[in-house]
Backbone as CSV, one residue per row, in Angstrom:
resi,resn,N_x,N_y,N_z,CA_x,CA_y,CA_z,C_x,C_y,C_z
1,MET,-16.584,17.141,20.291,-18.014,17.014,20.146,-18.671,17.770,21.277
2,GLY,-19.575,18.645,20.937,-20.262,19.426,21.945,-20.876,20.663,21.324
3,CYS,-21.460,21.512,22.155,-22.096,22.742,21.671,-21.040,23.817,21.487
4,GLY,-21.280,24.682,20.525,-20.356,25.775,20.280,-21.055,26.929,19.597
5,LYS,-20.317,28.018,19.441,-20.881,29.200,18.805,-19.810,29.824,17.924
6,ILE,-20.208,30.244,16.725,-19.278,30.919,15.827,-19.271,32.398,16.204
7,LEU,-18.093,32.903,16.601,-17.965,34.299,17.012,-17.522,35.192,15.859
8,GLY,-16.808,34.605,14.910,-16.334,35.412,13.789,-15.882,34.547,12.628
9,VAL,-15.984,35.124,11.412,-15.576,34.412,10.198,-14.635,35.313,9.415
10,LYS,-13.466,34.786,9.034,-12.509,35.542,8.215,-12.489,34.891,6.833
11,LYS,-12.708,35.718,5.786,-12.746,35.204,4.412,-11.562,35.749,3.628
12,ASN,-11.146,35.005,2.596,-10.051,35.452,1.736,-10.618,36.271,0.574
13,ALA,-9.787,36.610,-0.398,-10.211,37.444,-1.528,-11.288,36.763,-2.379
14,ASP,-11.301,35.449,-2.405,-12.304,34.702,-3.183,-13.590,34.484,-2.401
15,HIS,-13.683,35.076,-1.235,-14.835,34.933,-0.341,-14.998,33.507,0.200
16,SER,-13.916,32.739,0.200,-13.918,31.417,0.832,-13.516,31.582,2.286
17,ILE,-14.039,30.731,3.140,-13.719,30.821,4.568,-12.257,30.469,4.787
18,GLN,-11.549,31.365,5.442,-10.136,31.163,5.733,-9.926,30.770,7.193
19,ALA,-10.741,31.343,8.087,-10.600,31.042,9.510,-11.931,31.289,10.222
20,LEU,-12.112,30.569,11.307,-13.292,30.731,12.154,-12.843,30.987,13.574
21,LEU,-13.533,31.872,14.264,-13.309,32.084,15.687,-14.481,31.401,16.391
22,LEU,-14.166,30.408,17.221,-15.203,29.596,17.849,-15.123,29.671,19.362
23,ARG,-16.268,29.497,20.008,-16.325,29.347,21.457,-17.069,28.042,21.730
24,PHE,-16.438,27.197,22.551,-17.057,25.915,22.877,-17.572,25.927,24.311
25,ALA,-18.602,25.147,24.542,-19.146,25.000,25.896,-18.099,24.341,26.785
26,ALA,-18.237,24.555,28.082,-17.280,23.972,29.030,-17.321,22.453,28.997
27,GLN,-18.496,21.894,28.754,-18.608,20.441,28.702,-18.615,19.985,27.251
28,ASN,-17.580,19.255,26.871,-17.522,18.672,25.543,-16.654,17.426,25.595
29,VAL,-16.684,16.669,24.540,-15.919,15.434,24.468,-14.898,15.573,23.351
30,VAL,-13.649,15.307,23.671,-12.600,15.347,22.661,-12.532,13.968,22.023
31,ARG,-12.636,13.944,20.717,-12.616,12.684,19.986,-11.454,12.686,19.004
32,ARG,-10.735,11.575,18.955,-9.609,11.455,18.042,-10.103,11.563,16.601
33,MET,-9.388,12.305,15.765,-9.774,12.418,14.366,-9.589,11.080,13.663
34,ARG,-10.435,10.829,12.699,-10.290,9.604,11.904,-9.066,9.735,11.010
35,ARG,-8.237,8.723,11.013,-7.070,8.765,10.144,-7.336,8.022,8.841
36,ASP,-8.397,7.216,8.818,-8.684,6.375,7.661,-9.981,6.801,6.988
37,ARG,-10.026,6.577,5.696,-11.230,6.884,4.921,-12.389,6.005,5.384
38,ARG,-13.549,6.606,5.588,-14.751,5.872,5.998,-15.732,5.916,4.835
39,ILE,-16.287,4.751,4.489,-17.241,4.687,3.383,-18.562,4.097,3.864
40,ASP,-19.640,4.490,3.210,-20.929,3.845,3.451,-20.839,2.442,2.868
41,TRP,-21.463,1.479,3.543,-21.373,0.076,3.141,-22.650,-0.350,2.427
42,TYR,-22.498,-1.037,1.313,-23.625,-1.570,0.552,-23.469,-3.081,0.422
43,PRO,-24.565,-3.830,0.480,-24.487,-5.297,0.426,-23.740,-5.832,-0.799
44,GLU,-23.788,-5.115,-1.915,-23.117,-5.611,-3.121,-21.590,-5.563,-3.033
45,TYR,-21.041,-4.958,-1.973,-19.591,-4.939,-1.791,-19.037,-6.301,-1.386
46,SER,-19.910,-7.220,-0.973,-19.426,-8.535,-0.538,-20.483,-9.600,-0.771
47,LYS,-20.031,-10.861,-0.737,-20.976,-11.978,-0.830,-21.706,-12.153,0.496
48,ALA,-20.998,-11.903,1.585,-21.579,-12.034,2.926,-20.845,-11.090,3.863
49,SER,-21.596,-10.504,4.785,-20.980,-9.646,5.800,-21.932,-9.556,6.980
50,GLY,-21.380,-9.240,8.131,-22.225,-9.089,9.299,-21.419,-8.817,10.555
51,VAL,-22.156,-8.522,11.613,-21.572,-8.276,12.931,-22.342,-9.122,13.921
52,MET,-21.627,-9.786,14.805,-22.295,-10.617,15.809,-21.634,-10.466,17.162
53,ARG,-22.429,-10.696,18.198,-21.885,-10.771,19.550,-21.391,-12.189,19.758
54,ILE,-20.231,-12.328,20.376,-19.681,-13.666,20.640,-19.353,-13.792,22.118
55,ASP,-19.592,-14.984,22.651,-19.273,-15.250,24.048,-17.809,-15.587,24.233
56,GLN,-17.243,-16.249,23.223,-15.816,-16.551,23.276,-15.242,-16.501,21.873
57,ILE,-13.963,-16.218,21.796,-13.286,-16.100,20.504,-13.156,-17.496,19.900
58,PRO,-13.544,-17.671,18.630,-13.404,-18.987,18.013,-11.935,-19.415,17.993
59,ALA,-11.700,-20.692,18.290,-10.324,-21.184,18.423,-9.805,-21.861,17.160
60,THR,-10.704,-22.447,16.364,-10.273,-23.176,15.168,-11.007,-22.660,13.936
61,ARG,-10.494,-23.035,12.765,-11.149,-22.654,11.514,-12.560,-23.236,11.444
62,HIS,-12.717,-24.441,11.942,-14.035,-25.085,11.942,-15.019,-24.284,12.807
63,ASP,-14.571,-23.867,13.997,-15.423,-23.056,14.885,-15.837,-21.752,14.195
64,LEU,-14.882,-21.114,13.542,-15.150,-19.845,12.866,-16.135,-20.046,11.715
65,ARG,-15.905,-21.049,10.885,-16.782,-21.321,9.744,-18.216,-21.568,10.214
66,GLU,-18.343,-22.369,11.262,-19.669,-22.693,11.804,-20.359,-21.442,12.372
67,LEU,-19.607,-20.628,13.071,-20.142,-19.397,13.662,-20.654,-18.443,12.574
68,ILE,-19.860,-18.245,11.531,-20.246,-17.335,10.449,-21.436,-17.890,9.674
69,GLN,-21.407,-19.187,9.356,-22.523,-19.781,8.613,-23.827,-19.675,9.391
70,ASN,-23.790,-19.974,10.674,-25.000,-19.871,11.496,-25.513,-18.437,11.541
71,HIS,-24.601,-17.492,11.745,-25.012,-16.095,11.811,-25.588,-15.635,10.481
72,TYR,-24.910,-15.952,9.398,-25.347,-15.479,8.090,-26.725,-16.039,7.719
73,HIS,-26.941,-17.313,7.986,-28.211,-17.935,7.602,-29.362,-17.593,8.544
74,LEU,-29.057,-17.350,9.818,-30.126,-17.097,10.784,-30.378,-15.619,11.071
75,ALA,-29.334,-14.794,10.994,-29.508,-13.420,11.472,-28.934,-12.360,10.540
76,ALA,-28.533,-12.725,9.338,-27.874,-11.753,8.464,-28.761,-10.556,8.162
77,LEU,-30.056,-10.774,8.076,-30.956,-9.673,7.753,-31.215,-8.780,8.963
78,ARG,-30.835,-9.238,10.150,-31.086,-8.457,11.365,-29.874,-7.639,11.782
79,SER,-28.735,-7.863,11.173,-27.569,-7.035,11.480,-26.925,-6.632,10.170
80,GLN,-26.526,-5.387,10.094,-25.905,-4.947,8.860,-24.887,-3.861,9.153
81,ILE,-23.872,-3.815,8.307,-22.845,-2.788,8.417,-23.402,-1.512,7.780
82,ILE,-23.235,-0.384,8.477,-23.688,0.906,7.956,-22.544,1.610,7.239
83,ASN,-21.408,1.731,7.938,-20.219,2.299,7.305,-18.990,1.656,7.928
84,ILE,-17.852,1.823,7.247,-16.655,1.098,7.664,-15.399,1.863,7.274
85,SER,-14.357,1.684,8.059,-13.027,2.201,7.739,-12.031,1.112,8.113
86,ALA,-10.752,1.377,7.904,-9.723,0.398,8.241,-9.596,0.195,9.747
87,ALA,-10.128,1.126,10.543,-9.979,1.053,11.997,-11.246,0.671,12.740
88,GLY,-12.405,0.715,12.063,-13.639,0.410,12.763,-14.847,0.481,11.860
89,ALA,-16.009,0.328,12.472,-17.254,0.300,11.704,-18.407,0.760,12.571
90,CYS,-19.509,1.052,11.901,-20.782,1.311,12.560,-21.756,0.293,11.976
91,ALA,-22.509,-0.370,12.848,-23.422,-1.414,12.380,-24.763,-1.291,13.079
92,LEU,-25.770,-1.820,12.443,-27.121,-1.872,12.979,-27.322,-3.258,13.571
93,LEU,-27.610,-3.323,14.878,-27.776,-4.600,15.568,-29.120,-4.641,16.279
94,PRO,-29.651,-5.851,16.488,-30.895,-5.969,17.262,-30.713,-5.372,18.659
95,ASP,-31.712,-4.639,19.121,-31.678,-4.001,20.435,-31.556,-5.072,21.517
96,ALA,-30.585,-4.896,22.402,-30.387,-5.816,23.524,-29.909,-5.013,24.720
97,PRO,-30.435,-5.294,25.922,-30.018,-4.537,27.109,-28.511,-4.581,27.342
98,GLU,-27.871,-5.710,26.995,-26.425,-5.841,27.216,-25.643,-4.835,26.377
99,LEU,-26.135,-4.536,25.173,-25.428,-3.589,24.313,-25.513,-2.166,24.858
100,LYS,-26.602,-1.843,25.555,-26.796,-0.489,26.076,-25.956,-0.209,27.311
101,SER,-25.558,-1.248,28.001,-24.803,-1.077,29.234,-23.414,-0.532,28.936
102,LEU,-23.054,0.552,29.615,-21.727,1.133,29.417,-20.627,0.235,29.959
103,SER,-20.935,-0.528,30.996,-19.908,-1.365,31.617,-19.739,-2.693,30.889
104,ALA,-20.748,-3.101,30.132,-20.665,-4.398,29.451,-19.634,-4.327,28.345
105,ASP,-18.758,-5.297,28.317,-17.724,-5.356,27.292,-17.831,-6.698,26.575
106,HIS,-18.974,-6.904,25.918,-19.188,-8.152,25.210,-18.329,-8.195,23.966
107,GLY,-17.910,-9.408,23.596,-17.122,-9.575,22.392,-17.968,-9.364,21.156
108,LEU,-17.396,-8.714,20.183,-18.060,-8.496,18.914,-17.129,-8.979,17.810
109,MET,-17.714,-9.514,16.759,-16.927,-9.971,15.624,-17.592,-9.488,14.343
110,LEU,-16.805,-8.889,13.462,-17.281,-8.437,12.166,-16.607,-9.290,11.100
111,TYR,-17.377,-9.712,10.119,-16.799,-10.501,9.021,-17.269,-9.966,7.682
112,ILE,-16.386,-10.072,6.699,-16.691,-9.715,5.315,-16.099,-10.810,4.444
113,ILE,-16.913,-11.372,3.565,-16.418,-12.336,2.589,-16.705,-11.730,1.226
114,SER,-15.643,-11.284,0.570,-15.795,-10.602,-0.715,-15.596,-11.605,-1.851
115,ASP,-15.728,-11.104,-3.071,-15.464,-11.957,-4.228,-13.965,-12.157,-4.344
116,GLY,-13.572,-13.348,-4.680,-12.159,-13.636,-4.867,-11.932,-15.124,-4.989
117,ILE,-10.941,-15.490,-5.774,-10.645,-16.903,-5.991,-10.033,-17.506,-4.734
118,ASN,-9.088,-16.781,-4.130,-8.401,-17.255,-2.928,-9.181,-16.789,-1.698
119,LEU,-9.701,-17.738,-0.929,-10.531,-17.403,0.239,-9.766,-16.570,1.263
120,ALA,-8.463,-16.838,1.410,-7.658,-16.080,2.381,-7.566,-14.607,1.993
121,ASP,-7.551,-14.310,0.700,-7.486,-12.917,0.245,-8.851,-12.247,0.257
122,ALA,-9.920,-13.045,0.212,-11.275,-12.494,0.083,-12.022,-12.412,1.414
123,THR,-11.399,-12.866,2.513,-12.078,-12.907,3.801,-11.419,-11.960,4.793
124,TYR,-12.263,-11.210,5.498,-11.799,-10.272,6.520,-12.602,-10.554,7.782
125,VAL,-11.904,-10.820,8.886,-12.582,-11.088,10.156,-11.879,-10.281,11.242
126,PHE,-12.695,-9.555,12.031,-12.142,-8.681,13.065,-12.833,-8.911,14.398
127,LEU,-12.060,-8.850,15.472,-12.618,-8.760,16.813,-12.736,-7.270,17.107
128,CYS,-13.825,-6.869,17.746,-14.118,-5.451,17.931,-14.485,-5.146,19.370
129,LYS,-14.323,-3.867,19.726,-14.835,-3.408,21.012,-15.801,-2.261,20.762
130,LYS,-16.808,-2.186,21.589,-17.836,-1.145,21.489,-17.247,0.187,21.932
131,ILE,-17.468,1.229,21.106,-17.013,2.561,21.510,-18.160,3.559,21.580
132,GLY,-19.339,3.161,21.139,-20.483,4.052,21.227,-21.736,3.396,20.719
133,ILE,-22.859,3.881,21.198,-24.144,3.318,20.781,-25.189,4.425,20.739
134,THR,-26.031,4.399,19.705,-27.109,5.370,19.581,-28.360,4.653,19.115
135,SER,-29.488,5.322,19.265,-30.741,4.725,18.808,-30.793,4.774,17.287
136,SER,-31.683,3.981,16.739,-31.822,3.880,15.294,-33.253,4.192,14.889
137,ASP,-33.437,4.565,13.631,-34.782,4.809,13.106,-35.543,3.502,12.923
138,ALA,-34.811,2.410,12.683,-35.446,1.103,12.497,-35.929,0.570,13.853
139,VAL,-37.042,-0.129,13.840,-37.651,-0.650,15.067,-36.767,-1.735,15.684
140,ASP,-36.619,-1.693,17.010,-35.883,-2.694,17.791,-34.435,-2.885,17.341
141,THR,-33.790,-1.812,16.899,-32.379,-1.898,16.530,-31.602,-0.742,17.138
142,LEU,-30.290,-0.925,17.231,-29.371,0.095,17.738,-28.227,0.270,16.751
143,LYS,-27.687,1.488,16.681,-26.480,1.728,15.905,-25.301,1.587,16.863
144,LEU,-24.399,0.715,16.523,-23.252,0.426,17.379,-21.970,0.824,16.664
145,ARG,-21.201,1.725,17.279,-19.884,2.081,16.744,-18.850,1.198,17.423
146,MET,-17.940,0.659,16.631,-16.934,-0.236,17.195,-15.565,0.017,16.583
147,GLN,-14.558,-0.333,17.360,-13.167,-0.231,16.927,-12.637,-1.646,16.753
148,PHE,-11.891,-1.877,15.661,-11.265,-3.177,15.459,-10.075,-3.300,16.401
149,THR,-10.010,-4.397,17.126,-8.882,-4.624,18.028,-7.925,-5.698,17.502
150,HIS,-8.485,-6.708,16.825,-7.668,-7.807,16.295,-8.181,-8.225,14.922
151,GLU,-7.252,-8.628,14.063,-7.592,-9.107,12.724,-7.141,-10.552,12.595
152,LEU,-7.990,-11.367,11.996,-7.656,-12.770,11.790,-6.590,-12.892,10.717
153,ASN,-5.538,-13.653,11.031,-4.474,-13.927,10.079,-4.810,-15.235,9.366
154,LEU,-5.331,-15.156,8.146,-5.741,-16.350,7.405,-4.582,-17.017,6.673
155,ARG,-3.420,-16.423,6.693,-2.232,-17.016,6.065,-1.647,-18.131,6.928
156,ASN,-2.041,-18.174,8.188,-1.576,-19.228,9.089,-2.187,-20.553,8.635
157,SER,-1.352,-21.552,8.359,-1.839,-22.821,7.816,-2.347,-23.782,8.900
158,ASN,-2.137,-23.453,10.166,-2.627,-24.321,11.247,-4.155,-24.284,11.304
159,SER,-4.728,-25.309,11.946,-6.183,-25.312,12.113,-6.608,-24.328,13.219
160,SER,-5.672,-24.023,14.152,-5.998,-23.032,15.187,-5.828,-21.629,14.605
161,LEU,-6.631,-20.698,15.091,-6.650,-19.346,14.543,-5.588,-18.463,15.177
162,SER,-5.064,-17.560,14.378,-4.058,-16.608,14.831,-4.601,-15.193,14.597
163,TRP,-4.551,-14.359,15.646,-5.091,-13.007,15.578,-3.968,-11.995,15.734
164,SER,-3.974,-10.944,14.898,-2.991,-9.859,14.999,-3.654,-8.652,15.660
165,GLU,-2.953,-8.017,16.599,-3.470,-6.845,17.293,-3.349,-5.633,16.363
166,ILE,-4.484,-4.928,16.116,-4.478,-3.793,15.178,-5.170,-2.554,15.760
167,ALA,-5.385,-2.520,17.060,-6.138,-1.412,17.669,-5.519,-0.051,17.368
168,ASN,-4.204,0.033,17.323,-3.544,1.327,17.115,-3.275,1.652,15.653
169,THR,-3.335,0.653,14.778,-2.943,0.871,13.386,-4.075,0.712,12.384
170,GLY,-5.103,-0.043,12.735,-6.132,-0.375,11.759,-5.638,-1.479,10.841
171,SER,-6.469,-1.898,9.932,-6.145,-3.005,9.029,-5.669,-2.482,7.677
172,SER,-4.428,-2.780,7.327,-3.917,-2.354,6.014,-4.616,-3.131,4.898
173,ARG,-4.960,-4.404,5.133,-5.681,-5.201,4.127,-7.057,-4.595,3.851
174,LEU,-7.793,-4.252,4.914,-9.121,-3.677,4.733,-9.019,-2.294,4.105
175,ASN,-7.983,-1.540,4.442,-7.782,-0.226,3.846,-7.617,-0.349,2.329
176,ARG,-6.838,-1.336,1.865,-6.678,-1.559,0.418,-8.010,-1.937,-0.217
177,PHE,-8.789,-2.773,0.467,-10.106,-3.181,-0.032,-11.019,-1.963,-0.190
178,ILE,-11.028,-1.080,0.795,-11.849,0.135,0.739,-11.381,1.046,-0.395
179,GLN,-10.071,1.194,-0.538,-9.545,2.028,-1.629,-9.942,1.449,-2.992
180,ASP,-9.917,0.118,-3.124,-10.333,-0.530,-4.381,-11.803,-0.247,-4.671
181,ILE,-12.654,-0.311,-3.640,-14.079,-0.008,-3.819,-14.247,1.421,-4.300
182,CYS,-13.527,2.350,-3.671,-13.643,3.769,-4.044,-13.146,4.005,-5.470
183,CYS,-12.070,3.328,-5.867,-11.554,3.466,-7.237,-12.553,2.904,-8.236
184,ASP,-13.150,1.748,-7.926,-14.146,1.149,-8.823,-15.344,2.073,-8.993
185,GLU,-15.799,2.690,-7.898,-16.945,3.594,-7.976,-16.610,4.844,-8.785
186,LYS,-15.380,5.344,-8.627,-14.967,6.531,-9.361,-14.930,6.238,-10.856
187,GLU,-14.375,5.052,-11.225,-14.292,4.682,-12.633,-15.670,4.461,-13.238
188,SER,-16.600,3.853,-12.485,-17.928,3.571,-13.023,-18.803,4.820,-13.122
189,SER,-18.395,5.915,-12.467,-19.198,7.134,-12.527,-18.885,7.972,-13.762
190,TYR,-17.793,7.656,-14.472,-17.450,8.400,-15.683,-18.197,7.818,-16.876
191,PRO,-18.703,8.674,-17.789,-19.371,8.147,-18.972,-18.367,7.439,-19.875
192,GLU,-18.852,6.451,-20.606,-17.988,5.700,-21.496,-17.530,6.587,-22.633
193,GLN,-16.270,6.419,-23.031,-15.705,7.148,-24.163,-16.063,6.415,-25.447
194,ILE,-16.444,7.154,-26.493,-16.767,6.526,-27.786,-15.626,6.734,-28.732
């Protein structure tokens, strides 16, 4: 990421670009390429979803349920997911000085409750870390980029919560969910056969 200049363009016989000769400014930021598909998020993809700042990680299912219910009923309209991948998300959050601080490492939690008979299969909960922040067009909000660090393991039958570390791999469950959304959209975009 940074400023650059195109010095030359090489085209093939079909006049498609085959190669570019580029010069980059001395100051730039190297960013890891995304390995996972990123999609724009729409509210109809789930029954409930959101991102919240947390002071401490919920320890029990009861704590988690209460935290999500309170957030959804009180602040769901003030925070929303913009886009998402198996490894992270970008969300719109209320502007807060703590979020702007580069040194602040406040806990973040993202949740998605999709349609499904089995709650364990339909619920996705992630602990996240902030990786970037930018201003937003909406008043008193910020765009926050985050990386998923831990995923809630809902298959654990204990009342205490179990978290799996996924910072290096992303969520395979969420990746399947995203692929299903993309397949559904692709199928619905084709006209019906008579």
